[in-house]
PQR file with spaces between the fields and no chain letter, atoms N, CA, C, O and H, PARSE charges and radii, in Angstrom:
ATOM       1  N    MET     1      -3.888    3.033   16.762 -0.4000 1.5000
ATOM       2  CA   MET     1      -4.698    3.275   15.857 -0.0000 2.0000
ATOM       3  C    MET     1      -6.005    4.429   16.460  0.5500 1.7000
ATOM       4  O    MET     1      -6.432    4.315   17.609 -0.5500 1.4000
ATOM       5  N    LEU     2      -6.474    5.397   15.600 -0.4000 1.5000
ATOM       6  CA   LEU     2      -7.627    6.220   16.547 -0.0000 2.0000
ATOM       7  C    LEU     2      -8.681    5.796   16.128  0.5500 1.7000
ATOM       8  O    LEU     2      -8.860    5.374   14.986 -0.5500 1.4000
ATOM       9  H    LEU     2      -6.128    5.489   14.666  0.4000 1.0000
ATOM      10  N    ALA     3      -9.745    5.879   17.267 -0.4000 1.5000
ATOM      11  CA   ALA     3     -10.945    5.815   16.675 -0.0000 2.0000
ATOM      12  C    ALA     3     -11.658    6.912   16.056  0.5500 1.7000
ATOM      13  O    ALA     3     -11.256    8.070   16.166 -0.5500 1.4000
ATOM      14  H    ALA     3      -9.600    6.222   18.195  0.4000 1.0000
ATOM      15  N    THR     4     -12.669    6.608   15.430 -0.4000 1.5000
ATOM      16  CA   THR     4     -13.415    7.987   14.593 -0.0000 2.0000
ATOM      17  C    THR     4     -13.899    8.794   15.420  0.5500 1.7000
ATOM      18  O    THR     4     -14.159    9.883   14.909 -0.5500 1.4000
ATOM      19  H    THR     4     -12.996    5.667   15.340  0.4000 1.0000
ATOM      20  N    GLN     5     -14.184    8.687   16.752 -0.4000 1.5000
ATOM      21  CA   GLN     5     -14.446    9.898   17.620 -0.0000 2.0000
ATOM      22  C    GLN     5     -13.223   10.701   17.839  0.5500 1.7000
ATOM      23  O    GLN     5     -13.372   11.923   17.844 -0.5500 1.4000
ATOM      24  H    GLN     5     -13.973    7.801   17.167  0.4000 1.0000
ATOM      25  N    ASP     6     -12.217   10.291   17.993 -0.4000 1.5000
ATOM      26  CA   ASP     6     -10.841   11.128   18.126 -0.0000 2.0000
ATOM      27  C    ASP     6     -10.569   11.619   17.234  0.5500 1.7000
ATOM      28  O    ASP     6      -9.449   12.127   17.285 -0.5500 1.4000
ATOM      29  H    ASP     6     -12.096    9.299   17.989  0.4000 1.0000
ATOM      30  N    VAL     7     -11.296   11.787   15.979 -0.4000 1.5000
ATOM      31  CA   VAL     7     -10.714   12.413   14.767 -0.0000 2.0000
ATOM      32  C    VAL     7     -11.669   13.527   14.175  0.5500 1.7000
ATOM      33  O    VAL     7     -11.420   14.702   13.905 -0.5500 1.4000
ATOM      34  H    VAL     7     -12.206   11.374   15.937  0.4000 1.0000
ATOM      35  N    CYS     8     -12.869   12.778   14.052 -0.4000 1.5000
ATOM      36  CA   CYS     8     -14.228   13.658   13.722 -0.0000 2.0000
ATOM      37  C    CYS     8     -15.176   13.823   14.998  0.5500 1.7000
ATOM      38  O    CYS     8     -15.354   12.853   15.734 -0.5500 1.4000
ATOM      39  H    CYS     8     -13.071   11.823   14.271  0.4000 1.0000
ATOM      40  N    ASP     9     -15.705   14.892   15.226 -0.4000 1.5000
ATOM      41  CA   ASP     9     -16.678   15.101   16.135 -0.0000 2.0000
ATOM      42  C    ASP     9     -17.914   15.227   15.204  0.5500 1.7000
ATOM      43  O    ASP     9     -17.784   16.144   14.393 -0.5500 1.4000
ATOM      44  H    ASP     9     -15.560   15.680   14.628  0.4000 1.0000
ATOM      45  N    ILE    10     -18.924   14.631   15.128 -0.4000 1.5000
ATOM      46  CA   ILE    10     -20.192   14.369   14.285 -0.0000 2.0000
ATOM      47  C    ILE    10     -21.512   15.239   15.476  0.5500 1.7000
ATOM      48  O    ILE    10     -22.689   15.373   15.144 -0.5500 1.4000
ATOM      49  H    ILE    10     -19.030   13.886   15.788  0.4000 1.0000
ATOM      50  N    GLU    11     -21.110   15.577   16.425 -0.4000 1.5000
ATOM      51  CA   GLU    11     -21.981   16.323   17.291 -0.0000 2.0000
ATOM      52  C    GLU    11     -22.506   17.372   16.890  0.5500 1.7000
ATOM      53  O    GLU    11     -23.720   17.487   17.056 -0.5500 1.4000
ATOM      54  H    GLU    11     -20.153   15.468   16.695  0.4000 1.0000
ATOM      55  N    PRO    12     -21.648   18.607   16.149 -0.5600 1.5000
ATOM      56  CA   PRO    12     -22.141   19.866   15.870  0.2800 2.0000
ATOM      57  C    PRO    12     -23.077   19.902   14.623  0.5500 1.7000
ATOM      58  O    PRO    12     -23.697   20.907   14.275 -0.5500 1.4000
ATOM      59  N    LEU    13     -23.116   18.530   13.901 -0.4000 1.5000
ATOM      60  CA   LEU    13     -23.774   18.203   12.580 -0.0000 2.0000
ATOM      61  C    LEU    13     -25.436   18.059   13.285  0.5500 1.7000
ATOM      62  O    LEU    13     -26.402   18.392   12.599 -0.5500 1.4000
ATOM      63  H    LEU    13     -22.612   17.714   14.183  0.4000 1.0000
ATOM      64  N    ALA    14     -25.583   17.627   14.447 -0.4000 1.5000
ATOM      65  CA   ALA    14     -26.998   17.480   14.957 -0.0000 2.0000
ATOM      66  C    ALA    14     -27.684   18.539   14.902  0.5500 1.7000
ATOM      67  O    ALA    14     -28.856   18.574   14.527 -0.5500 1.4000
ATOM      68  H    ALA    14     -24.798   17.356   15.004  0.4000 1.0000
ATOM      69  N    GLU    15     -26.919   19.652   15.327 -0.4000 1.5000
ATOM      70  CA   GLU    15     -27.638   21.046   15.711 -0.0000 2.0000
ATOM      71  C    GLU    15     -28.060   21.717   14.549  0.5500 1.7000
ATOM      72  O    GLU    15     -28.971   22.527   14.726 -0.5500 1.4000
ATOM      73  H    GLU    15     -25.967   19.624   15.632  0.4000 1.0000
ATOM      74  N    LEU    16     -27.575   21.569   13.262 -0.4000 1.5000
ATOM      75  CA   LEU    16     -28.112   21.917   12.119 -0.0000 2.0000
ATOM      76  C    LEU    16     -29.438   21.372   11.250  0.5500 1.7000
ATOM      77  O    LEU    16     -29.700   20.177   11.385 -0.5500 1.4000
ATOM      78  H    LEU    16     -26.836   20.912   13.118  0.4000 1.0000
ATOM      79  N    THR    17     -29.988   21.887   10.682 -0.4000 1.5000
ATOM      80  CA   THR    17     -31.113   21.366    9.920 -0.0000 2.0000
ATOM      81  C    THR    17     -30.826   20.146    8.800  0.5500 1.7000
ATOM      82  O    THR    17     -29.747   19.818    8.306 -0.5500 1.4000
ATOM      83  H    THR    17     -29.776   22.858   10.573  0.4000 1.0000
ATOM      84  N    ARG    18     -31.828   19.731    8.629 -0.4000 1.5000
ATOM      85  CA   ARG    18     -31.510   18.354    7.718 -0.0000 2.0000
ATOM      86  C    ARG    18     -30.715   19.159    6.328  0.5500 1.7000
ATOM      87  O    ARG    18     -29.677   18.783    5.785 -0.5500 1.4000
ATOM      88  H    ARG    18     -32.704   19.998    9.030  0.4000 1.0000
ATOM      89  N    ARG    19     -31.585   20.404    5.956 -0.4000 1.5000
ATOM      90  CA   ARG    19     -30.790   20.604    4.754 -0.0000 2.0000
ATOM      91  C    ARG    19     -29.290   21.203    4.661  0.5500 1.7000
ATOM      92  O    ARG    19     -28.505   21.122    3.717 -0.5500 1.4000
ATOM      93  H    ARG    19     -32.429   20.709    6.397  0.4000 1.0000
ATOM      94  N    GLU    20     -29.124   21.833    5.926 -0.4000 1.5000
ATOM      95  CA   GLU    20     -27.564   22.268    6.318 -0.0000 2.0000
ATOM      96  C    GLU    20     -26.852   20.916    6.432  0.5500 1.7000
ATOM      97  O    GLU    20     -26.044   20.766    5.516 -0.5500 1.4000
ATOM      98  H    GLU    20     -29.762   21.899    6.693  0.4000 1.0000
ATOM      99  N    ARG    21     -26.915   19.892    7.285 -0.4000 1.5000
ATOM     100  CA   ARG    21     -26.329   18.449    7.341 -0.0000 2.0000
ATOM     101  C    ARG    21     -26.223   18.380    6.120  0.5500 1.7000
ATOM     102  O    ARG    21     -25.201   18.974    5.777 -0.5500 1.4000
ATOM     103  H    ARG    21     -27.572   20.014    8.029  0.4000 1.0000
ATOM     104  N    LEU    22     -26.935   17.815    5.006 -0.4000 1.5000
ATOM     105  CA   LEU    22     -26.777   17.328    3.764 -0.0000 2.0000
ATOM     106  C    LEU    22     -25.612   18.359    2.955  0.5500 1.7000
ATOM     107  O    LEU    22     -24.559   17.952    2.464 -0.5500 1.4000
ATOM     108  H    LEU    22     -27.765   17.332    5.284  0.4000 1.0000
ATOM     109  N    ILE    23     -26.055   19.663    2.956 -0.4000 1.5000
ATOM     110  CA   ILE    23     -25.001   20.892    2.336 -0.0000 2.0000
ATOM     111  C    ILE    23     -23.553   20.307    3.042  0.5500 1.7000
ATOM     112  O    ILE    23     -22.642   20.116    2.237 -0.5500 1.4000
ATOM     113  H    ILE    23     -26.910   19.993    3.354  0.4000 1.0000
ATOM     114  N    ALA    24     -23.356   20.099    4.033 -0.4000 1.5000
ATOM     115  CA   ALA    24     -22.359   19.799    4.887 -0.0000 2.0000
ATOM     116  C    ALA    24     -21.554   18.873    4.292  0.5500 1.7000
ATOM     117  O    ALA    24     -20.436   19.059    3.811 -0.5500 1.4000
ATOM     118  H    ALA    24     -24.097   20.254    4.688  0.4000 1.0000
ATOM     119  N    ARG    25     -22.382   17.551    4.371 -0.4000 1.5000
ATOM     120  CA   ARG    25     -21.893   16.540    3.822 -0.0000 2.0000
ATOM     121  C    ARG    25     -21.506   16.225    2.551  0.5500 1.7000
ATOM     122  O    ARG    25     -20.646   15.397    2.249 -0.5500 1.4000
ATOM     123  H    ARG    25     -23.290   17.399    4.761  0.4000 1.0000
ATOM     124  N    ALA    26     -22.210   16.953    1.752 -0.4000 1.5000
ATOM     125  CA   ALA    26     -22.042   17.166    0.233 -0.0000 2.0000
ATOM     126  C    ALA    26     -20.641   17.746   -0.156  0.5500 1.7000
ATOM     127  O    ALA    26     -20.054   17.402   -1.182 -0.5500 1.4000
ATOM     128  H    ALA    26     -22.909   17.625    1.998  0.4000 1.0000
ATOM     129  N    ARG    27     -20.101   18.748    0.840 -0.4000 1.5000
ATOM     130  CA   ARG    27     -19.073   19.536    0.726 -0.0000 2.0000
ATOM     131  C    ARG    27     -17.801   18.697    1.279  0.5500 1.7000
ATOM     132  O    ARG    27     -16.602   18.711    1.001 -0.5500 1.4000
ATOM     133  H    ARG    27     -20.578   19.027    1.673  0.4000 1.0000
ATOM     134  N    GLY    28     -18.474   18.076    2.044 -0.4000 1.5000
ATOM     135  CA   GLY    28     -17.074   17.240    2.624 -0.0000 2.0000
ATOM     136  C    GLY    28     -16.788   16.236    1.643  0.5500 1.7000
ATOM     137  O    GLY    28     -15.593   16.148    1.360 -0.5500 1.4000
ATOM     138  H    GLY    28     -19.448   18.064    2.270  0.4000 1.0000
ATOM     139  N    MET    29     -17.744   15.279    0.916 -0.4000 1.5000
ATOM     140  CA   MET    29     -17.656   14.434   -0.052 -0.0000 2.0000
ATOM     141  C    MET    29     -16.931   15.061   -1.276  0.5500 1.7000
ATOM     142  O    MET    29     -16.189   14.382   -1.986 -0.5500 1.4000
ATOM     143  H    MET    29     -18.715   15.350    1.147  0.4000 1.0000
ATOM     144  N    ALA    30     -17.189   16.480   -1.515 -0.4000 1.5000
ATOM     145  CA   ALA    30     -16.544   16.933   -2.933 -0.0000 2.0000
ATOM     146  C    ALA    30     -15.160   17.439   -2.415  0.5500 1.7000
ATOM     147  O    ALA    30     -14.271   17.683   -3.231 -0.5500 1.4000
ATOM     148  H    ALA    30     -17.792   17.031   -0.938  0.4000 1.0000
ATOM     149  N    MET    31     -14.986   17.580   -1.259 -0.4000 1.5000
ATOM     150  CA   MET    31     -13.540   17.702   -0.947 -0.0000 2.0000
ATOM     151  C    MET    31     -12.564   16.350   -0.819  0.5500 1.7000
ATOM     152  O    MET    31     -11.337   16.396   -0.907 -0.5500 1.4000
ATOM     153  H    MET    31     -15.707   17.382   -0.596  0.4000 1.0000
ATOM     154  N    ASP    32     -13.380   15.090   -0.584 -0.4000 1.5000
ATOM     155  CA   ASP    32     -12.925   13.961   -0.526 -0.0000 2.0000
ATOM     156  C    ASP    32     -12.360   13.512   -1.919  0.5500 1.7000
ATOM     157  O    ASP    32     -11.290   12.932   -2.100 -0.5500 1.4000
ATOM     158  H    ASP    32     -14.376   15.053   -0.512  0.4000 1.0000
ATOM     159  N    HIS    33     -13.446   13.956   -3.048 -0.4000 1.5000
ATOM     160  CA   HIS    33     -12.866   13.794   -4.453 -0.0000 2.0000
ATOM     161  C    HIS    33     -11.747   14.339   -4.822  0.5500 1.7000
ATOM     162  O    HIS    33     -10.788   13.844   -5.415 -0.5500 1.4000
ATOM     163  H    HIS    33     -14.315   14.427   -2.901  0.4000 1.0000
ATOM     164  N    LEU    34     -11.973   15.634   -4.343 -0.4000 1.5000
ATOM     165  CA   LEU    34     -10.973   16.549   -4.773 -0.0000 2.0000
ATOM     166  C    LEU    34      -9.555   16.021   -4.358  0.5500 1.7000
ATOM     167  O    LEU    34      -8.603   15.835   -5.116 -0.5500 1.4000
ATOM     168  H    LEU    34     -12.752   16.035   -3.861  0.4000 1.0000
ATOM     169  N    LEU    35      -9.610   15.802   -2.909 -0.4000 1.5000
ATOM     170  CA   LEU    35      -8.164   15.258   -2.550 -0.0000 2.0000
ATOM     171  C    LEU    35      -7.627   14.067   -3.464  0.5500 1.7000
ATOM     172  O    LEU    35      -6.552   14.122   -4.062 -0.5500 1.4000
ATOM     173  H    LEU    35     -10.384   15.954   -2.293  0.4000 1.0000
ATOM     174  N    PHE    36      -8.720   12.716   -3.510 -0.4000 1.5000
ATOM     175  CA   PHE    36      -8.487   11.635   -4.064 -0.0000 2.0000
ATOM     176  C    PHE    36      -7.932   12.151   -5.429  0.5500 1.7000
ATOM     177  O    PHE    36      -6.757   11.835   -5.614 -0.5500 1.4000
ATOM     178  H    PHE    36      -9.593   12.672   -3.024  0.4000 1.0000
ATOM     179  N    ALA    37      -8.517   12.873   -6.420 -0.4000 1.5000
ATOM     180  CA   ALA    37      -7.764   13.334   -7.507 -0.0000 2.0000
ATOM     181  C    ALA    37      -6.839   13.834   -7.597  0.5500 1.7000
ATOM     182  O    ALA    37      -6.189   13.503   -8.588 -0.5500 1.4000
ATOM     183  H    ALA    37      -9.472   13.130   -6.269  0.4000 1.0000
ATOM     184  N    LYS    38      -6.308   14.735   -6.815 -0.4000 1.5000
ATOM     185  CA   LYS    38      -4.745   15.202   -6.330 -0.0000 2.0000
ATOM     186  C    LYS    38      -3.810   13.937   -6.070  0.5500 1.7000
ATOM     187  O    LYS    38      -2.777   13.833   -6.731 -0.5500 1.4000
ATOM     188  H    LYS    38      -6.837   15.004   -6.010  0.4000 1.0000
ATOM     189  N    GLU    39      -4.120   13.058   -5.206 -0.4000 1.5000
ATOM     190  CA   GLU    39      -3.201   11.964   -4.805 -0.0000 2.0000
ATOM     191  C    GLU    39      -2.963   10.987   -6.266  0.5500 1.7000
ATOM     192  O    GLU    39      -1.898   10.542   -6.695 -0.5500 1.4000
ATOM     193  H    GLU    39      -4.959   13.142   -4.669  0.4000 1.0000
ATOM     194  N    ALA    40      -4.459   10.830   -6.885 -0.4000 1.5000
ATOM     195  CA   ALA    40      -4.308   10.075   -8.175 -0.0000 2.0000
ATOM     196  C    ALA    40      -3.066   10.602   -9.223  0.5500 1.7000
ATOM     197  O    ALA    40      -2.182   10.057   -9.885 -0.5500 1.4000
ATOM     198  H    ALA    40      -5.324   11.192   -6.537  0.4000 1.0000
ATOM     199  N    ALA    41      -3.506   11.894   -8.986 -0.4000 1.5000
ATOM     200  CA   ALA    41      -2.507   12.440  -10.129 -0.0000 2.0000
ATOM     201  C    ALA    41      -1.091   12.145  -10.041  0.5500 1.7000
ATOM     202  O    ALA    41      -0.327   11.663  -10.878 -0.5500 1.4000
ATOM     203  H    ALA    41      -4.224   12.336   -8.448  0.4000 1.0000
ATOM     204  N    GLU    42      -0.836   12.667   -8.445 -0.4000 1.5000
ATOM     205  CA   GLU    42       0.483   12.184   -8.117 -0.0000 2.0000
ATOM     206  C    GLU    42       0.982   10.978   -8.233  0.5500 1.7000
ATOM     207  O    GLU    42       2.154   10.781   -8.554 -0.5500 1.4000
ATOM     208  H    GLU    42      -1.455   13.058   -7.765  0.4000 1.0000
ATOM     209  N    PHE    43      -0.006    9.897   -7.942 -0.4000 1.5000
ATOM     210  CA   PHE    43       0.526    8.661   -8.100 -0.0000 2.0000
ATOM     211  C    PHE    43       0.872    8.423   -9.785  0.5500 1.7000
ATOM     212  O    PHE    43       1.959    7.988  -10.167 -0.5500 1.4000
ATOM     213  H    PHE    43      -0.959   10.057   -7.682  0.4000 1.0000
ATOM     214  N    ALA    44      -0.063    8.727  -10.550 -0.4000 1.5000
ATOM     215  CA   ALA    44       0.040    8.404  -11.739 -0.0000 2.0000
ATOM     216  C    ALA    44       1.341    9.227  -12.564  0.5500 1.7000
ATOM     217  O    ALA    44       1.563    8.996  -13.752 -0.5500 1.4000
ATOM     218  H    ALA    44      -0.945    9.080  -10.240  0.4000 1.0000
ATOM     219  N    ALA    45       1.977    9.994  -11.941 -0.4000 1.5000
ATOM     220  CA   ALA    45       3.270   10.724  -12.329 -0.0000 2.0000
ATOM     221  C    ALA    45       4.429    9.649  -11.990  0.5500 1.7000
ATOM     222  O    ALA    45       5.493    9.762  -12.599 -0.5500 1.4000
ATOM     223  H    ALA    45       1.797   10.182  -10.975  0.4000 1.0000
ATOM     224  N    THR    46       4.299    8.806  -11.221 -0.4000 1.5000
ATOM     225  CA   THR    46       5.204    7.850  -11.026 -0.0000 2.0000
ATOM     226  C    THR    46       4.845    6.498  -11.578  0.5500 1.7000
ATOM     227  O    THR    46       3.762    6.249  -12.106 -0.5500 1.4000
ATOM     228  H    THR    46       3.435    8.715  -10.727  0.4000 1.0000
ATOM     229  N    ASN    47       5.984    5.510  -11.394 -0.4000 1.5000
ATOM     230  CA   ASN    47       6.027    4.151  -12.080 -0.0000 2.0000
ATOM     231  C    ASN    47       5.470    3.024  -10.763  0.5500 1.7000
ATOM     232  O    ASN    47       5.718    1.818  -10.774 -0.5500 1.4000
ATOM     233  H    ASN    47       6.864    5.713  -10.965  0.4000 1.0000
ATOM     234  N    GLU    48       4.880    3.555   -9.950 -0.4000 1.5000
ATOM     235  CA   GLU    48       4.711    2.576   -8.570 -0.0000 2.0000
ATOM     236  C    GLU    48       3.620    1.553   -9.188  0.5500 1.7000
ATOM     237  O    GLU    48       3.695    0.377   -8.833 -0.5500 1.4000
ATOM     238  H    GLU    48       4.679    4.534   -9.941  0.4000 1.0000
ATOM     239  N    TYR    49       2.837    1.858   -9.892 -0.4000 1.5000
ATOM     240  CA   TYR    49       1.780    1.038  -10.305 -0.0000 2.0000
ATOM     241  C    TYR    49       2.139   -0.227  -10.975  0.5500 1.7000
ATOM     242  O    TYR    49       1.543   -1.302  -11.049 -0.5500 1.4000
ATOM     243  H    TYR    49       2.776    2.814  -10.180  0.4000 1.0000
ATOM     244  N    GLU    50       3.416    0.236  -11.504 -0.4000 1.5000
ATOM     245  CA   GLU    50       4.224   -1.073  -12.255 -0.0000 2.0000
ATOM     246  C    GLU    50       4.589   -2.026  -11.101  0.5500 1.7000
ATOM     247  O    GLU    50       4.775   -3.118  -11.636 -0.5500 1.4000
ATOM     248  H    GLU    50       3.900    1.110  -11.444  0.4000 1.0000
ATOM     249  N    GLU    51       4.759   -2.121   -9.917 -0.4000 1.5000
ATOM     250  CA   GLU    51       5.359   -2.788   -9.086 -0.0000 2.0000
ATOM     251  C    GLU    51       4.234   -3.806   -8.491  0.5500 1.7000
ATOM     252  O    GLU    51       4.465   -4.946   -8.088 -0.5500 1.4000
ATOM     253  H    GLU    51       4.608   -1.233   -9.482  0.4000 1.0000
ATOM     254  N    ASP    52       3.005   -3.175   -8.519 -0.4000 1.5000
ATOM     255  CA   ASP    52       2.148   -4.240   -8.254 -0.0000 2.0000
ATOM     256  C    ASP    52       1.511   -4.795   -9.862  0.5500 1.7000
ATOM     257  O    ASP    52       0.418   -5.362   -9.882 -0.5500 1.4000
ATOM     258  H    ASP    52       2.817   -2.249   -8.847  0.4000 1.0000
ATOM     259  N    GLY    53       2.022   -4.649  -10.708 -0.4000 1.5000
ATOM     260  CA   GLY    53       1.877   -5.564  -12.037 -0.0000 2.0000
ATOM     261  C    GLY    53       0.931   -4.849  -12.741  0.5500 1.7000
ATOM     262  O    GLY    53       0.527   -5.427  -13.750 -0.5500 1.4000
ATOM     263  H    GLY    53       2.909   -4.189  -10.692  0.4000 1.0000
ATOM     264  N    SER    54       0.325   -3.464  -12.450 -0.4000 1.5000
ATOM     265  CA   SER    54      -0.587   -3.004  -13.431 -0.0000 2.0000
ATOM     266  C    SER    54       0.156   -2.469  -14.772  0.5500 1.7000
ATOM     267  O    SER    54       1.371   -2.547  -14.956 -0.5500 1.4000
ATOM     268  H    SER    54       0.653   -2.994  -11.631  0.4000 1.0000
ATOM     269  N    VAL    55      -0.560   -2.047  -15.461 -0.4000 1.5000
ATOM     270  CA   VAL    55      -0.310   -1.632  -16.780 -0.0000 2.0000
ATOM     271  C    VAL    55       0.001   -0.003  -16.818  0.5500 1.7000
ATOM     272  O    VAL    55       1.004    0.606  -17.193 -0.5500 1.4000
ATOM     273  H    VAL    55      -1.547   -1.984  -15.311  0.4000 1.0000
ATOM     274  N    THR    56      -1.347    0.487  -16.243 -0.4000 1.5000
ATOM     275  CA   THR    56      -1.470    1.778  -16.334 -0.0000 2.0000
ATOM     276  C    THR    56      -1.917    2.058  -14.714  0.5500 1.7000
ATOM     277  O    THR    56      -2.227    1.114  -13.987 -0.5500 1.4000
ATOM     278  H    THR    56      -2.162   -0.007  -15.938  0.4000 1.0000
ATOM     279  N    PRO    57      -1.914    3.601  -14.191 -0.5600 1.5000
ATOM     280  CA   PRO    57      -2.035    4.150  -12.756  0.2800 2.0000
ATOM     281  C    PRO    57      -3.641    3.779  -13.069  0.5500 1.7000
ATOM     282  O    PRO    57      -4.166    3.178  -12.132 -0.5500 1.4000
ATOM     283  N    ILE    58      -4.355    3.984  -14.013 -0.4000 1.5000
ATOM     284  CA   ILE    58      -6.058    3.689  -14.104 -0.0000 2.0000
ATOM     285  C    ILE    58      -6.121    2.310  -13.316  0.5500 1.7000
ATOM     286  O    ILE    58      -6.538    2.109  -12.175 -0.5500 1.4000
ATOM     287  H    ILE    58      -3.927    4.472  -14.774  0.4000 1.0000
ATOM     288  N    ASP    59      -5.560    1.359  -14.296 -0.4000 1.5000
ATOM     289  CA   ASP    59      -6.099    0.253  -14.138 -0.0000 2.0000
ATOM     290  C    ASP    59      -5.507   -0.178  -12.411  0.5500 1.7000
ATOM     291  O    ASP    59      -6.269   -0.974  -11.862 -0.5500 1.4000
ATOM     292  H    ASP    59      -5.221    1.522  -15.222  0.4000 1.0000
ATOM     293  N    TRP    60      -4.611    0.137  -11.782 -0.4000 1.5000
ATOM     294  CA   TRP    60      -4.082   -0.106  -10.638 -0.0000 2.0000
ATOM     295  C    TRP    60      -5.157    0.564   -9.479  0.5500 1.7000
ATOM     296  O    TRP    60      -5.371    0.014   -8.399 -0.5500 1.4000
ATOM     297  H    TRP    60      -3.992    0.783  -12.228  0.4000 1.0000
ATOM     298  N    ILE    61      -5.821    1.909   -9.919 -0.4000 1.5000
ATOM     299  CA   ILE    61      -6.714    2.368   -8.917 -0.0000 2.0000
ATOM     300  C    ILE    61      -7.954    1.401   -9.009  0.5500 1.7000
ATOM     301  O    ILE    61      -8.531    1.077   -7.971 -0.5500 1.4000
ATOM     302  H    ILE    61      -5.648    2.356  -10.797  0.4000 1.0000
ATOM     303  N    ARG    62      -8.421    0.880  -10.381 -0.4000 1.5000
ATOM     304  CA   ARG    62      -9.463    0.249  -10.496 -0.0000 2.0000
ATOM     305  C    ARG    62      -9.564   -1.158  -10.056  0.5500 1.7000
ATOM     306  O    ARG    62     -10.617   -1.783   -9.936 -0.5500 1.4000
ATOM     307  H    ARG    62      -7.951    1.144  -11.224  0.4000 1.0000
ATOM     308  N    VAL    63      -8.266   -1.636   -9.807 -0.4000 1.5000
ATOM     309  CA   VAL    63      -8.269   -3.031   -9.443 -0.0000 2.0000
ATOM     310  C    VAL    63      -8.136   -2.661   -7.356  0.5500 1.7000
ATOM     311  O    VAL    63      -8.720   -3.289   -6.472 -0.5500 1.4000
ATOM     312  H    VAL    63      -7.410   -1.128   -9.904  0.4000 1.0000
ATOM     313  N    ALA    64      -7.242   -1.551   -7.204 -0.4000 1.5000
ATOM     314  CA   ALA    64      -6.708   -1.493   -5.857 -0.0000 2.0000
ATOM     315  C    ALA    64      -8.193   -1.153   -4.963  0.5500 1.7000
ATOM     316  O    ALA    64      -8.286   -1.550   -3.801 -0.5500 1.4000
ATOM     317  H    ALA    64      -6.768   -1.041   -7.922  0.4000 1.0000
ATOM     318  N    ARG    65      -9.222   -0.456   -5.565 -0.4000 1.5000
ATOM     319  CA   ARG    65     -10.289    0.216   -4.924 -0.0000 2.0000
ATOM     320  C    ARG    65     -11.266   -1.223   -4.397  0.5500 1.7000
ATOM     321  O    ARG    65     -12.049   -1.239   -3.447 -0.5500 1.4000
ATOM     322  H    ARG    65      -9.147   -0.134   -6.509  0.4000 1.0000
ATOM     323  N    SER    66     -10.970   -2.247   -5.230 -0.4000 1.5000
ATOM     324  CA   SER    66     -11.921   -3.312   -5.200 -0.0000 2.0000
ATOM     325  C    SER    66     -11.278   -4.210   -3.825  0.5500 1.7000
ATOM     326  O    SER    66     -11.745   -5.331   -3.627 -0.5500 1.4000
ATOM     327  H    SER    66     -10.334   -2.234   -6.001  0.4000 1.0000
ATOM     328  N    PHE    67     -10.599   -3.872   -3.242 -0.4000 1.5000
ATOM     329  CA   PHE    67     -10.280   -4.641   -1.988 -0.0000 2.0000
ATOM     330  C    PHE    67     -11.030   -4.008   -0.764  0.5500 1.7000
ATOM     331  O    PHE    67     -10.899   -4.495    0.359 -0.5500 1.4000
ATOM     332  H    PHE    67     -10.219   -2.961   -3.403  0.4000 1.0000
């Protein structure tokens, strides 16, 4: 397993202004949401959620994210 510092170097953000850091973080969060939505759409196109006893993919995501 990789430690966080092995995959994400946060030092460059320290050189930015507070506004620039906030903008960079917001862009990163937006990208995470976009990738989550893409993965969720691909998941919804399968019947994998039924394997865990969920009725719909949305139900599976709602329950799974509480873990």
